Steps between C-alpha positions, in 0.01 A plus 500: 500500500690479822554214745556503871857387420571840333496366145327715239400462138299709254307272266269541199234264365644159412830549688660219695727583790675330788542593864811332640379490862179333622269776617179505694375836380474635142386861463362606163489864385324592173722754326296513183246752622203291392291235670644155434416149598828344615528122480813324623584133474764366741741240367770348720840384390463194716235286325197709600618566855406855600555440871780661697723206398505607135829647390335762277145589394417639155199704408413403148241624251191291434597403141834354610342327799234330289765311303669368813172398665391302201796269549521507879145507631253503217350838601447731788212705637534828686218628719470790747283491810421739785540353848199492730438440869264211410762348265525466127599182317813582299575140392230248424543136594314409179798582275663159439770609255659770717873439544577782743383854582668826600301732728611861534342741749502878532491465882471249777221243465419170664455189290342163575425182307128539574268783608496375857850352513810601693658815363854628448623845400644589160643844422668497161537189286388139567608214273217248554490136386136569412364153565163627630310805612663813640302776672616859578380713787583863566422865439297549181752755373772238474537357154605141439645395163506129421690336216404137445726276291295235324613175337 
């Protein structure tokens, strides 16, 4: 794995590691020679803050993360969506126990609080208070990953 801040690490299943600088881009290269599903959980050193204000951002394995979430937020849900020109709802307003959500995109998208609402552009990571709906608009090849922290 390599960041846009020129930090590199080679990791195996279950490894935890730390990048000292906050980065906007993380490049993954599979060195095993086989097809793998790679799942990363971001954990910030600053009480869940993975914004640019965080002093350092960890990538932790799922087993370690599950222990921390049980105490901090109850649970989390991770979903992946493909953007669309018509819009896709990436956060539902019906979830009452959502504490916050982190939205990560593979390219520039526009987001709005409703399908017909005013839009703004996100290219990278959005830390969202998640109090209602959030819609994503863009090219269908752009993937959007959403991690919802639930109480």
